[in-house]
C-alpha positions as CSV (number, residue, x, y, z in Angstrom):
1,X,19.6,9.1,20.0
2,X,20.7,9.2,16.4
3,X,17.9,7.5,14.4
4,X,20.6,5.6,12.4
5,X,21.7,3.8,15.5
6,X,18.2,2.5,16.4
7,X,18.3,-0.5,13.9
8,X,21.7,-1.5,15.4
9,X,21.0,-1.3,19.1
10,X,17.2,-1.6,19.5
11,X,15.6,-4.9,20.2
12,X,13.2,-6.0,17.4
13,X,10.7,-7.2,20.1
14,X,10.7,-4.7,23.0
15,X,11.9,-1.8,20.8
16,X,14.3,-0.6,23.6
17,X,18.1,-0.6,23.9
18,X,19.4,-4.2,23.6
19,X,20.4,-6.1,26.8
20,X,22.7,-9.1,26.2
21,X,22.0,-8.8,22.4
22,X,21.7,-12.1,20.5
23,X,21.2,-12.3,16.7
24,X,19.6,-14.9,14.4
25,X,21.1,-16.1,11.1
26,X,18.9,-13.5,9.4
27,X,20.8,-10.8,11.4
28,X,17.8,-9.6,13.3
29,X,18.9,-8.9,16.9
30,X,17.0,-9.2,20.2
31,X,17.5,-9.0,23.9
32,X,18.4,-12.5,25.3
33,X,15.4,-12.3,27.6
34,X,13.1,-11.2,24.8
35,X,14.1,-14.0,22.5
36,X,13.8,-16.5,25.3
37,X,10.2,-15.4,26.0
38,X,9.3,-15.5,22.3
39,X,10.7,-19.0,21.9
40,X,8.6,-20.2,24.9
41,X,5.4,-18.5,23.7
42,X,5.6,-19.7,20.1
43,X,7.2,-23.1,20.3
44,X,4.8,-25.5,22.1
45,X,6.6,-28.7,21.2
46,X,9.7,-29.7,23.1
47,X,10.8,-31.9,20.2
48,X,10.8,-29.0,17.8
49,X,14.2,-28.1,16.4
50,X,13.3,-25.0,14.5
51,X,12.3,-21.4,15.3
52,X,10.9,-18.7,13.1
53,X,12.3,-15.2,13.3
54,X,9.5,-13.0,14.8
55,X,10.4,-10.2,12.3
56,X,11.0,-12.0,8.9
57,X,9.8,-15.6,9.7
58,X,13.2,-17.1,8.5
59,X,13.8,-20.5,10.0
60,X,16.6,-21.0,12.5
61,X,17.6,-24.7,13.2
62,X,19.1,-25.7,16.5
63,X,21.2,-28.9,17.2
64,X,19.5,-31.9,18.6
65,X,21.6,-31.7,21.8
66,X,20.5,-28.2,22.7
67,X,17.2,-28.1,24.6
68,X,14.6,-25.4,23.9
69,X,15.2,-23.5,27.1
70,X,18.9,-23.1,26.1
71,X,18.2,-21.9,22.5
72,X,18.6,-18.2,23.4
73,X,21.9,-18.9,25.1
74,X,23.0,-20.9,22.1
75,X,22.5,-17.9,19.8
76,X,25.6,-15.9,19.0
77,X,26.2,-12.6,20.8
78,X,26.0,-9.5,18.7
79,X,29.3,-7.9,19.8
80,X,29.0,-5.0,17.4
81,X,25.7,-4.0,19.1
82,X,27.2,-4.4,22.6
83,X,30.2,-2.3,21.6
84,X,28.1,0.4,20.0
85,X,25.9,0.5,23.2
86,X,29.0,0.8,25.4
87,X,30.3,3.5,23.1
88,X,27.0,5.4,23.2
89,X,26.9,5.1,26.9
90,X,30.4,6.6,27.1
91,X,29.3,9.6,25.1
92,X,26.3,10.1,27.4
93,X,28.2,9.4,30.6
94,X,26.2,6.3,31.5
95,X,29.0,3.8,32.1
96,X,30.7,1.9,35.0
97,X,34.3,1.2,35.5
98,X,35.4,-1.9,33.5
99,X,38.0,-3.3,35.9
100,X,35.5,-3.0,38.8
101,X,32.9,-4.9,36.7
102,X,35.4,-7.7,36.3
103,X,35.8,-7.9,40.1
104,X,32.0,-8.0,40.4
105,X,31.9,-4.5,41.8
106,X,30.1,-1.4,40.6
107,X,31.6,2.1,40.4
108,X,30.9,5.0,38.0
109,X,33.7,5.6,35.5
110,X,35.3,9.1,35.3
111,X,38.3,8.5,33.0
112,X,39.1,6.7,29.8
113,X,42.3,4.8,28.9
114,X,43.0,5.5,25.2
115,X,45.3,2.5,24.9
116,X,43.1,-0.1,26.7
117,X,39.9,1.6,25.4
118,X,38.4,1.0,28.9
119,X,36.5,3.3,31.3
120,X,38.1,3.6,34.7
121,X,37.0,4.9,38.1
122,X,39.2,7.2,40.1
123,X,40.6,4.3,42.2
124,X,41.4,2.2,39.2
125,X,43.1,5.2,37.4
126,X,45.5,5.3,40.4
127,X,46.2,1.6,40.1
128,X,46.4,1.8,36.3
129,X,49.1,4.5,36.5
130,X,51.2,2.5,39.0
131,X,51.5,-0.8,37.1
132,X,54.6,-1.0,34.9
133,X,52.7,-2.4,31.9
134,X,50.1,0.4,32.0
135,X,51.7,3.4,33.6
136,X,52.6,4.9,30.2
137,X,49.0,4.7,28.9
138,X,47.3,8.0,28.1
139,X,44.3,8.7,30.3
140,X,41.6,11.3,29.4
141,X,38.5,12.6,31.1
142,X,35.3,10.9,30.0
143,X,33.7,14.4,29.4
144,X,36.1,14.9,26.5
145,X,34.8,11.7,24.8
146,X,31.4,13.2,24.1
147,X,32.7,15.0,21.1
148,X,34.6,12.0,19.8
149,X,33.2,10.0,16.8
150,X,31.4,6.9,18.1
151,X,33.6,4.5,16.2
152,X,36.7,5.8,18.0
153,X,35.2,4.5,21.3
154,X,34.4,1.0,20.2
155,X,36.6,-1.7,21.7
156,X,37.8,-4.2,19.0
157,X,38.0,-7.8,20.2
158,X,41.6,-9.0,20.9
159,X,43.2,-12.1,19.4
160,X,41.9,-15.1,21.3
161,X,45.2,-16.9,21.2
162,X,47.7,-14.1,21.9
163,X,45.4,-11.4,23.5
164,X,46.9,-8.8,21.1
165,X,45.2,-6.3,18.9
166,X,43.9,-7.7,15.6
167,X,45.7,-5.2,13.4
168,X,45.7,-7.3,10.2
169,X,43.2,-9.2,8.0
170,X,44.2,-12.4,6.1
171,X,42.2,-12.4,2.9
172,X,43.4,-16.0,2.1
173,X,41.7,-17.3,5.3
174,X,39.1,-14.6,5.7
175,X,40.0,-13.9,9.3
176,X,41.6,-11.2,11.5
177,X,45.1,-11.8,12.8
178,X,47.4,-10.1,15.3
179,X,51.2,-9.5,14.7
180,X,52.0,-12.8,16.4
181,X,49.6,-14.7,14.2
182,X,51.0,-13.0,11.1
183,X,54.5,-14.0,12.0
184,X,53.5,-17.6,12.8
185,X,50.5,-19.3,11.4
186,X,49.9,-16.8,8.6
187,X,53.6,-16.1,7.6
188,X,53.0,-18.0,4.3
189,X,49.8,-16.1,3.4
190,X,50.2,-13.8,0.4
191,X,47.2,-11.5,1.1
192,X,47.6,-10.1,4.7
193,X,46.6,-6.4,4.9
194,X,46.4,-3.9,7.6
195,X,42.8,-3.8,8.9
196,X,42.6,0.0,8.0
197,X,43.7,-0.7,4.4
198,X,41.3,-3.6,4.0
199,X,38.5,-1.6,5.7
200,X,38.9,1.1,3.1
201,X,38.6,-1.4,0.3
202,X,35.6,-2.9,1.9
203,X,34.0,0.5,2.3
204,X,34.4,1.2,-1.4
205,X,33.0,-2.2,-2.3
206,X,30.2,-1.7,0.2
207,X,28.7,1.0,-2.0
208,X,27.9,-1.8,-4.5
209,X,26.6,-4.0,-1.8
210,X,24.6,-1.1,-0.4
211,X,23.2,-0.4,-3.8
212,X,22.3,-4.1,-4.2
213,X,20.6,-4.1,-0.8
214,X,18.8,-0.9,-1.6
215,X,17.6,-2.6,-4.9
216,X,16.5,-5.7,-2.9
217,X,14.6,-3.4,-0.5
218,X,12.9,-1.6,-3.3
219,X,12.1,-4.8,-5.1
220,X,10.7,-6.3,-1.8
221,X,8.6,-3.1,-1.4
222,X,7.4,-3.4,-5.0
223,X,6.5,-7.0,-4.4
224,X,4.8,-6.3,-1.1
225,X,2.7,-3.5,-2.7
226,X,1.9,-5.8,-5.5
227,X,0.8,-8.6,-3.2
228,X,-1.2,-6.2,-1.1
229,X,-2.7,-4.8,-4.3
230,X,-3.5,-8.4,-5.4
231,X,-5.3,-9.0,-2.1
232,X,-7.3,-5.8,-2.6
233,X,-8.0,-6.6,-6.2
234,X,-9.0,-10.1,-5.2
235,X,-11.6,-8.6,-2.8
236,X,-12.7,-6.2,-5.5
237,X,-13.0,-9.0,-8.1
238,X,-14.8,-11.2,-5.5
239,X,-17.3,-8.4,-4.9
240,X,-17.8,-7.7,-8.6
241,X,-18.2,-11.5,-9.4
242,X,-20.8,-11.7,-6.5
243,X,-22.7,-8.9,-8.1
244,X,-22.3,-10.6,-11.5
245,X,-23.6,-14.0,-10.1
246,X,-26.4,-12.3,-8.4
247,X,-27.2,-10.4,-11.6
248,X,-27.5,-13.7,-13.4
249,X,-30.1,-14.7,-10.7
250,X,-31.6,-11.3,-11.1
251,X,-31.9,-11.7,-14.9
252,X,-33.4,-15.1,-14.5
253,X,-35.8,-13.7,-11.9
254,X,-36.7,-10.9,-14.3
255,X,-37.4,-13.3,-17.1
256,X,-39.4,-15.6,-14.8
257,X,-41.3,-12.7,-13.4
258,X,-42.1,-11.5,-16.9
259,X,-43.5,-14.9,-18.0
260,X,-45.1,-15.5,-14.6
261,X,-47.0,-12.3,-15.0
262,X,-47.9,-13.2,-18.6
263,X,-49.2,-16.6,-17.5
264,X,-51.1,-15.1,-14.6
265,X,-52.7,-12.6,-17.0
266,X,-53.6,-15.3,-19.4
267,X,-55.1,-17.3,-16.5
268,X,-57.1,-14.3,-15.5
269,X,-58.4,-13.8,-19.1
270,X,-59.3,-17.5,-19.5
271,X,-61.1,-17.6,-16.1
272,X,-62.9,-14.3,-16.9
273,X,-64.2,-15.6,-20.2
274,X,-65.3,-18.9,-18.6
275,X,-66.9,-17.0,-15.7
276,X,-68.9,-14.9,-18.2
277,X,-70.2,-18.1,-19.9
278,X,-71.1,-19.6,-16.5
279,X,-72.7,-16.4,-15.4
280,X,-74.9,-16.5,-18.5
281,X,-75.8,-20.2,-17.7
282,X,-76.6,-19.3,-14.1
283,X,-78.8,-16.4,-15.2
284,X,-80.7,-18.6,-17.6
285,X,-81.1,-21.5,-15.2
286,X,-82.1,-19.2,-12.4
287,X,-84.9,-17.8,-14.7
288,X,-86.1,-21.4,-15.5
289,X,-86.0,-22.2,-11.8
290,X,-88.0,-19.1,-10.8
291,X,-90.5,-19.7,-13.6
292,X,-91.0,-23.4,-12.8
293,X,-91.2,-22.7,-9.1
294,X,-93.8,-20.0,-9.7
295,X,-96.0,-22.2,-12.0
296,X,-95.7,-25.1,-9.5
297,X,-97.0,-22.8,-6.8
298,X,-99.8,-21.4,-9.0
299,X,-100.9,-24.9,-10.0
300,X,-101.2,-26.0,-6.4
301,X,-103.1,-23.0,-5.5
302,X,-105.5,-23.2,-8.5
303,X,-106.1,-26.9,-7.8
304,X,-107.2,-26.1,-4.3
305,X,-108.9,-22.8,-4.5
306,X,-110.0,-22.1,-8.2
307,X,-113.3,-23.1,-9.7
308,X,-113.3,-25.7,-12.4
309,X,-113.3,-23.2,-15.3
310,X,-110.4,-21.2,-13.9
311,X,-108.5,-24.4,-13.0
312,X,-108.9,-25.8,-16.5
313,X,-107.7,-22.5,-18.0
314,X,-104.6,-22.2,-15.9
315,X,-103.9,-25.9,-16.2
316,X,-103.7,-25.5,-19.9
317,X,-101.5,-22.4,-19.7
318,X,-99.2,-24.0,-17.2
319,X,-98.9,-27.2,-19.3
320,X,-98.0,-25.1,-22.3
321,X,-95.3,-23.2,-20.4
322,X,-94.0,-26.4,-18.8
323,X,-93.3,-27.7,-22.3
324,X,-91.4,-24.5,-23.0
325,X,-89.4,-24.9,-19.8
326,X,-88.6,-28.4,-20.8
327,X,-87.2,-27.2,-24.1
328,X,-85.2,-24.5,-22.4
329,X,-83.7,-26.9,-19.9
330,X,-82.8,-29.2,-22.8
331,X,-81.2,-26.3,-24.7
332,X,-79.0,-25.5,-21.7
333,X,-78.2,-29.0,-20.6
334,X,-77.3,-30.5,-24.0
335,X,-74.1,-28.5,-24.6
336,X,-73.3,-28.2,-20.9
337,X,-69.6,-28.7,-20.1
338,X,-67.4,-28.7,-17.0
339,X,-64.3,-26.5,-17.4
340,X,-61.0,-27.4,-15.7
341,X,-58.1,-25.0,-16.2
342,X,-54.6,-26.7,-16.2
343,X,-51.0,-25.4,-16.4
344,X,-48.2,-27.3,-18.2
345,X,-44.6,-26.2,-17.7
346,X,-42.8,-25.1,-20.9
347,X,-40.8,-28.1,-22.2
348,X,-37.7,-25.9,-22.6
349,X,-37.9,-24.7,-19.1
350,X,-38.4,-28.2,-17.8
351,X,-35.3,-29.3,-19.6
352,X,-33.3,-26.4,-18.2
353,X,-34.4,-27.1,-14.6
354,X,-33.5,-30.7,-15.0
355,X,-30.1,-30.1,-16.7
356,X,-29.0,-27.0,-14.8
357,X,-26.1,-27.8,-12.4
358,X,-24.8,-24.3,-11.7
359,X,-25.1,-20.7,-12.8
360,X,-21.6,-20.7,-14.4
361,X,-18.1,-21.9,-14.1
362,X,-15.5,-20.1,-11.9
363,X,-11.9,-20.3,-12.9
364,X,-8.6,-18.5,-12.0
365,X,-6.1,-17.4,-14.6
366,X,-2.6,-16.7,-13.4
367,X,-0.3,-14.4,-15.4
368,X,3.4,-13.8,-14.8
369,X,4.3,-10.3,-13.5
370,X,7.6,-8.7,-14.0
371,X,7.9,-6.0,-11.4
372,X,11.4,-6.2,-9.9
373,X,14.8,-5.2,-11.3
374,X,18.4,-5.8,-10.4
375,X,18.1,-9.5,-9.5
376,X,21.4,-11.4,-9.7
377,X,24.5,-12.1,-7.8
378,X,26.0,-9.2,-5.8
379,X,29.4,-9.9,-7.3
380,X,28.0,-9.4,-10.8
381,X,26.2,-6.1,-10.0
382,X,29.2,-3.8,-10.5
383,X,29.7,-4.9,-14.1
384,X,26.0,-4.8,-14.7
385,X,25.9,-1.2,-13.3
386,X,28.8,-0.3,-15.6
387,X,27.0,-1.6,-18.6
388,X,23.8,0.2,-17.6
389,X,25.8,3.4,-17.1
390,X,27.2,3.1,-20.7
391,X,23.6,2.6,-22.0
392,X,22.4,5.7,-20.0
393,X,25.2,7.9,-21.3
394,X,23.7,7.5,-24.8
395,X,20.5,9.0,-23.4
396,X,22.1,11.8,-21.5
397,X,23.5,14.6,-23.6
398,X,24.9,16.6,-20.7
399,X,26.0,16.3,-17.1
400,X,23.9,17.9,-14.3
401,X,25.7,19.7,-11.5
402,X,24.3,18.3,-8.2
403,X,23.5,20.2,-5.0
404,X,21.8,18.8,-1.9
405,X,20.4,20.0,1.4
406,X,19.0,18.5,4.5
407,X,15.4,18.6,5.4
408,X,15.9,17.2,8.9
409,X,15.0,19.4,11.8
410,X,15.8,19.2,15.5
411,X,12.4,18.1,16.5
412,X,12.2,15.2,14.0
413,X,11.7,11.8,15.6
414,X,12.2,9.8,12.5
415,X,14.1,10.0,9.2
416,X,12.3,12.5,6.9
417,X,10.2,11.2,4.0
418,X,9.1,14.0,1.7
419,X,6.1,12.7,-0.3
420,X,4.9,16.1,-1.5
421,X,6.6,19.3,-2.6
422,X,5.5,22.6,-4.1
423,X,7.4,25.8,-4.9
424,X,5.5,29.1,-4.2
425,X,6.1,32.0,-6.6
426,X,8.5,33.7,-4.2
427,X,10.8,30.6,-4.3
428,X,9.5,29.3,-0.9
429,X,9.6,25.5,-0.9
430,X,6.8,23.7,1.0
431,X,7.3,20.1,1.8
432,X,5.1,17.4,3.3
433,X,7.1,15.1,5.6
434,X,5.0,11.9,5.9
435,X,7.2,10.2,8.5
436,X,7.3,13.1,10.9
437,X,3.7,14.4,10.2
438,X,4.9,17.9,9.4
439,X,4.7,20.6,6.8
440,X,8.2,22.2,6.4
441,X,9.0,25.5,4.7
442,X,12.4,26.4,3.2
443,X,13.6,29.8,1.9
444,X,15.2,30.5,-1.5
445,X,18.5,29.3,-0.1
446,X,17.0,26.0,1.1
447,X,17.3,27.0,4.8
448,X,14.5,25.9,7.1
449,X,12.2,28.8,7.7
450,X,9.3,27.2,9.5
451,X,7.6,23.9,10.3
452,X,4.2,22.9,11.5
453,X,3.5,19.5,13.2
454,X,0.2,17.9,12.2
455,X,-1.9,15.4,14.1
456,X,-1.8,13.0,11.2
457,X,0.6,12.4,8.3
458,X,0.3,14.4,5.2
459,X,1.0,13.0,1.7
460,X,1.0,15.6,-1.1
461,X,0.7,19.4,-1.4
462,X,-0.5,21.8,-4.1
463,X,-0.8,25.6,-4.4
464,X,-4.4,26.9,-4.0
465,X,-3.7,30.7,-4.0
466,X,-1.3,33.3,-2.9
467,X,0.8,31.9,-0.1
468,X,-1.8,29.1,0.4
469,X,-1.3,25.3,0.0
470,X,-3.6,22.3,0.3
471,X,-2.3,19.1,1.8
472,X,-3.9,15.6,1.6
473,X,-4.3,13.7,4.9
474,X,-5.0,10.1,3.7
475,X,-5.7,8.5,7.1
476,X,-8.5,11.1,7.8
477,X,-9.8,11.4,4.2
478,X,-9.5,15.2,4.3
479,X,-7.8,18.0,2.4
480,X,-6.4,20.7,4.7
481,X,-5.8,24.3,3.6
482,X,-2.9,26.2,5.1
483,X,-1.6,29.8,4.8
484,X,2.2,30.1,4.6
485,X,3.7,33.2,6.2
486,X,5.6,34.0,9.3
487,X,3.7,30.9,10.6
488,X,1.8,28.1,9.1
489,X,-1.9,28.3,9.9
490,X,-4.7,25.9,9.2
491,X,-7.6,27.7,7.4
492,X,-10.1,25.0,6.7
493,X,-10.5,21.3,6.0
494,X,-12.5,19.6,3.2
495,X,-13.8,16.0,3.7
496,X,-13.3,13.5,0.9
497,X,-15.2,10.2,0.7
498,X,-12.1,8.1,0.1
499,X,-8.5,8.3,1.4
500,X,-6.8,11.0,-0.8
501,X,-3.2,10.9,-1.8
502,X,-1.9,12.9,-4.8
503,X,-3.5,16.3,-5.2
504,X,-3.7,19.1,-7.8
505,X,-5.6,22.4,-8.0
506,X,-6.8,24.5,-10.9
507,X,-9.8,26.8,-11.7
508,X,-11.3,26.5,-8.2
509,X,-11.2,22.7,-8.5
510,X,-9.3,20.0,-6.7
511,X,-8.3,16.7,-8.3
512,X,-7.1,13.9,-5.9
513,X,-6.1,10.3,-6.4
514,X,-7.8,7.4,-4.6
515,X,-5.3,4.5,-5.0
516,X,-7.0,2.4,-2.3
517,X,-10.6,2.9,-3.1
518,X,-12.8,0.0,-4.1
519,X,-12.6,1.3,-7.7
520,X,-9.3,3.1,-8.0
521,X,-9.9,6.5,-9.5
522,X,-9.2,10.2,-9.6
523,X,-11.9,12.4,-8.1
524,X,-12.6,16.1,-8.8
525,X,-14.4,18.4,-6.4
526,X,-14.9,22.1,-6.0
527,X,-13.1,24.3,-3.5
528,X,-16.1,23.8,-1.2
529,X,-15.9,20.0,-1.4
530,X,-18.8,19.5,-3.8
531,X,-18.4,16.5,-6.1
532,X,-17.8,17.3,-9.8
533,X,-16.8,14.0,-11.4
534,X,-15.1,10.7,-10.8
535,X,-12.4,9.8,-13.4
536,X,-12.2,6.1,-13.8
537,X,-11.4,5.1,-17.4
538,X,-12.0,1.5,-18.3
539,X,-10.3,-1.0,-20.7
540,X,-12.3,-4.2,-21.4
541,X,-14.5,-3.4,-18.4
542,X,-11.5,-3.3,-16.1
543,X,-10.4,-0.1,-14.4
544,X,-7.5,1.6,-16.2
545,X,-6.0,2.7,-12.9
546,X,-4.4,0.2,-10.6
547,X,-2.4,2.4,-8.1
548,X,-2.7,6.1,-9.1
549,X,-0.3,7.9,-6.8
550,X,0.1,11.5,-8.1
551,X,-1.9,13.8,-10.2
552,X,-1.3,17.2,-11.9
553,X,-3.4,19.6,-14.0
554,X,-1.9,21.1,-17.1
555,X,-1.6,24.9,-17.1
556,X,-5.0,25.4,-18.7
557,X,-6.6,23.1,-16.2
558,X,-8.3,21.1,-19.0
559,X,-6.1,18.0,-18.8
560,X,-5.1,15.7,-15.9
561,X,-1.8,13.8,-15.8
562,X,-1.9,10.8,-13.5
563,X,1.0,8.5,-12.5
564,X,0.2,4.8,-11.9
565,X,2.9,3.2,-9.9
566,X,1.8,-0.4,-10.5
567,X,1.0,-0.1,-14.2
568,X,4.2,1.9,-14.8
569,X,2.3,4.4,-16.9
570,X,1.4,8.1,-17.1
571,X,-2.2,8.9,-18.2
572,X,-3.3,12.2,-19.7
573,X,-7.1,12.3,-19.2
574,X,-9.8,14.5,-20.5
575,X,-13.2,14.3,-18.8
576,X,-14.4,11.2,-17.0
577,X,-13.2,8.5,-19.5
578,X,-11.3,9.9,-22.5
579,X,-7.6,9.3,-22.5
580,X,-5.5,11.8,-24.6
581,X,-2.4,9.6,-24.3
582,X,-0.8,6.9,-22.2
583,X,3.0,7.1,-21.6
584,X,5.2,4.2,-20.8
585,X,8.9,3.4,-21.3
586,X,11.1,0.4,-20.6
587,X,13.4,2.6,-18.6
588,X,10.6,3.9,-16.4
589,X,9.4,1.7,-13.5
590,X,7.0,2.5,-10.7
591,X,6.5,6.2,-11.6
592,X,5.4,8.5,-8.8
593,X,5.7,12.3,-8.4
594,X,5.5,14.5,-11.5
595,X,5.7,18.3,-12.2
596,X,4.5,20.4,-15.1
597,X,6.5,23.1,-16.9
598,X,4.8,26.3,-18.1
599,X,4.7,24.9,-21.7
600,X,3.0,21.7,-20.4
601,X,6.1,19.5,-20.9
602,X,6.6,17.5,-17.7
603,X,9.0,15.6,-15.5
604,X,8.2,12.3,-13.8
605,X,10.2,10.2,-11.3
606,X,10.7,6.5,-11.7
607,X,10.9,5.1,-8.2
608,X,11.6,1.6,-9.4
609,X,14.1,2.6,-12.1
610,X,16.0,5.3,-10.1
611,X,15.6,8.0,-12.7
612,X,13.6,11.0,-14.0
613,X,12.1,11.3,-17.5
614,X,11.5,14.5,-19.3
615,X,8.3,14.1,-21.5
616,X,6.7,16.6,-23.9
617,X,3.0,17.7,-23.7
618,X,2.0,15.1,-26.3
619,X,3.4,12.2,-24.3
620,X,6.7,11.8,-26.3
621,X,9.9,10.9,-24.5
622,X,12.5,13.6,-24.7
623,X,15.3,12.4,-22.5
624,X,16.3,10.9,-19.2
625,X,17.6,13.8,-17.1
626,X,18.6,12.1,-13.9
627,X,19.4,8.6,-12.9
628,X,21.1,6.7,-10.1
629,X,24.5,7.8,-11.3
630,X,23.5,11.3,-10.3
631,X,22.5,10.0,-6.8
632,X,18.9,9.5,-7.6
633,X,18.1,6.3,-5.6
634,X,14.4,5.6,-5.1
635,X,13.1,9.1,-6.0
636,X,9.7,9.8,-4.6
637,X,8.6,13.2,-6.0
638,X,9.8,16.3,-7.8
639,X,9.2,20.0,-8.2
640,X,10.6,22.9,-10.2
641,X,12.0,26.2,-8.9
642,X,9.9,29.3,-9.9
643,X,12.0,30.2,-12.9
644,X,12.3,26.5,-13.9
645,X,16.1,26.4,-13.9
646,X,16.4,23.7,-11.2
647,X,14.8,20.4,-10.4
648,X,14.3,19.4,-6.7
649,X,14.0,15.7,-6.0
650,X,13.0,13.8,-2.8
651,X,14.1,10.3,-2.0
652,X,12.3,7.3,-0.5
653,X,13.6,5.9,2.8
654,X,14.9,2.8,1.0
655,X,17.6,5.1,-0.5
656,X,19.0,5.5,3.1
657,X,19.2,9.2,2.2
658,X,15.6,10.4,2.6
659,X,16.7,13.3,4.9
660,X,18.2,15.0,1.8
661,X,16.7,16.8,-1.1
662,X,18.7,16.8,-4.4
663,X,18.8,19.9,-6.6
664,X,19.7,19.5,-10.2
665,X,20.4,22.6,-12.3
666,X,18.8,22.4,-15.7
667,X,20.8,23.7,-18.6
668,X,19.1,26.1,-21.0
669,X,19.9,24.0,-24.0
670,X,17.3,21.3,-24.7
671,X,14.8,22.7,-22.2
């Protein structure tokens, strides 16, 4: 099935072909049974009169007299989807006879009435050819319809009043009319056109509407990325503030530990000094005790066992010594003190502990962000675009001839999304198709030469040697090396610590962007995966990078050029922190892919501004080389041909043209 048909005929819930399609006011369409089930599951209250779209959450209100079990039936039928499904079934041979269906019968159709636009079985063909009113109708074999455009097979609704074809459109009443209506109720209307004429006008006007919707889609994507980024930044900020708060506690702990150790040492010193004094006292008192105890024992023994002469002699000696002991005890006792060491909290610390209510104040500061462009009424967009075109003409000094080629292959399951491109020296173009998880190789004439399906989606590619490229695989945090020849062969993989997106290679080094890392950065590693440095410049202690998507080396390999989609800036970095220049421009929004020339001038795409800027090696604006008037809607990335005479541009799926690469020939003058 054509991928363009899926949004029209696939149910938003079951993801299969619609059955009895019903659409909500937001135009999301679902099978009748699917929307009935969803209503029952998500609406618990029988008194509720509102239902939220399961895709976009837009509110649908139902009348009070319609019960919940009849809400699905109350929703309008999507007749376009039904007709497209019937037409698709006609082309694939999966259809029953319409007249038999009306008679509650089932028979496979084999023929098609061109006038009635109905499939018929063999029996009904015979009846159809016998009735006077239908016998002149042209009948054709259903097999012949398989090559018909689908829109030729769709059955337009008839006039409800006259059952005639609705051939005209009344612009005054904004409704379709048949010939009978035109001749009666609309005969006084001044603006009644053939449907084919009005449709052609609408198709011309729809380009403006499509552009407006594309702008809304891009703006919504920018806002979505911004909100997701804000959520991530909120978590990063939360983590950093937690560390900061804990560091306050840590600093206080460090200070308290320092003075705690100081007080403990002081306590040890005081107690040691006091202990030394007490030890001296103990030693002296112990000597007095030993002496007095000894003399006491000698006196008792002499009194009992010594003769009178000896007793008198020792009595006199002991009496003399006893007086000395008395003097010694007095000398010790008189200045005797009792020491009690106390601790008094510092007055300042006491005040702090009593007055402290928190470690600091948390607050949130909100700043307006201006991310989206093109807001306004759809009716005003055409004039705004004309004015913008006049402004752009002043910047463009030449017209670029445009070529384009398809990158879609037979095995693609989704619309292509080329997020990385590189041109090998022999003019072989290698593309990373993110949506189809493929590497695709095109020859010098932009014809598909080879493709290689990967297990996981690649993002960017870079040259790493003769006929070798490296591709980033963000979901697996790896860089895969491939050889490009008669086939595409995986040579090796290099693990990266973070999801890697944009990639560049020079002098046996890889540089890759980490837009979703905790600290967004660009990392540099060797060919073997060994870390060299992390480039994360800071401004006012905040990371300079917010969402770095793509990166390129200059030709010497000494400077890195990084595009930051959310900050709308290009950084030229030297080393880990030094910025050589920062490029920004009011006509460059959400920059993504970039490519270097041999003289180090470079091109960068503005995804949000639908353009490409040409910038010199010192970061000075030269000119805007491509914009939406050249067909550059939502450009994703860019590369140069080997001789630098052409610029190749890929588009984001929001352009509705992501299966196509645009080729712009660069004139020699000014380049």
